[in-house]
VOROLO-923050 format. One line per 10 residues: number of its first residue (from 1); their letters; for each residue y, x negated, z negated of C-alpha. Coordinates in steps of 0.25 Angstrom, whole numbers, plus 2048, in hexadecimal, padded with zeros to 3 digits. Example, Ala and Ser with C-alpha at 12.3 -4.5 7.8 and 13.67 -1.06 7.14 Angstrom:
VOROLO-923050
1> as> 7EE/7CF/7E1 | 7FC/7C9/7E3
***
This chain:
VOROLO-923050
1> tcallalhrg> A1F/12D/78C | A20/135/77E | A2F/138/781 | A2D/13D/78F | A1F/147/789 | A2B/14D/780 | A36/14F/78A | A2C/155/792 | A27/15F/786 | A35/161/785
11> gfaiaselat> A35/165/793 | A3E/15B/798 | A3C/157/7A6 | A37/149/7A7 | A32/147/7B5 | A3C/13E/7B8 | A39/136/7A9 | A2B/136/7AC | A29/130/7B9 | A35/123/7B3
21> wvagqqpdgg> A2A/122/7A7 | A1D/122/7B1 | A24/118/7B8 | A22/110/7AB | A14/110/7AF | A0E/103/7AE | A05/0FA/7B9 | 9F7/0FB/7AF | 9FA/10B/7B0 | A00/10C/7A2
31> fttypdtpal> A0B/10E/79A | A13/106/790 | A1B/10A/783 | A26/103/787 | A25/100/798 | A32/0F6/798 | A30/0E8/791 | A3F/0E2/794 | A46/0F0/78E | A3C/0F1/782
41> vrsldyrvpd> A3F/0E1/77F | A4D/0E4/781 | A4D/0F1/777 | A46/0E9/76B | A52/0DE/76D | A48/0D5/774 | A44/0D3/765 | A34/0D7/76A | A31/0CF/778 | A23/0D2/779
51> vsgwtqshpc> A21/0E0/77C | A16/0DF/783 | A10/0EB/77B | A19/0F6/77C | A1A/0F2/78A | A0B/0F2/790 | A02/0FE/793 | 9FC/104/786 | 9F1/10F/788 | 9F8/116/77D
61> vsalayfllq> A05/116/785 | 9FF/11B/78F | 9F5/127/789 | A02/12C/787 | A0A/129/795 | 9FC/132/79B | 9FE/13C/78F | A0D/13C/795 | A09/13D/7A4 | 9FF/149/7A1
71> tvapdehaaa> A08/151/799 | A14/14F/7A1 | A12/14E/7B0 | A00/151/7B1 | A01/151/7C0 | A0D/145/7C3 | A0B/137/7C3 | 9FE/139/7C6 | 9FF/127/7CB | A03/122/7BD
81> rrhleayltq> 9FB/12B/7B4 | 9EE/126/7BA | 9F4/119/7BA | 9F3/11E/7AB | 9E6/124/7A9 | 9DE/116/7B0 | 9E7/10F/7A6 | 9E3/116/79A | 9D5/116/79F | 9D5/107/79D
91> fprpddrwpa> 9D4/108/78D | 9C7/10F/789 | 9C3/112/77D | 9B8/117/775 | 9BF/11F/76C | 9C8/125/77A | 9D5/120/774 | 9DE/116/77A | 9E2/10A/773 | 9F1/10B/76E
101> yw> 9FB/101/76E | A03/104/761
***
């Protein structure tokens, strides 16, 4: 997410990469730190078999995803943005902040 934002701000075209990234949106509407559980476990040399905390949606990761979509492609990926908005509005807090996983 941050890499795409940096590339965009650097003037690089990222439409193809953004489309691939949007395809990683989870069924609940949120975004994860790592969308591919088997690849993550392999990259950790199988030392950490339970990576579920990194492979499930989190409001903190999803809020950054929303910022990316609004910044980079405000008129594109409307369905993904609506699904993401629905996910994020599930976490109301009196202080207007989302709970963070990290």
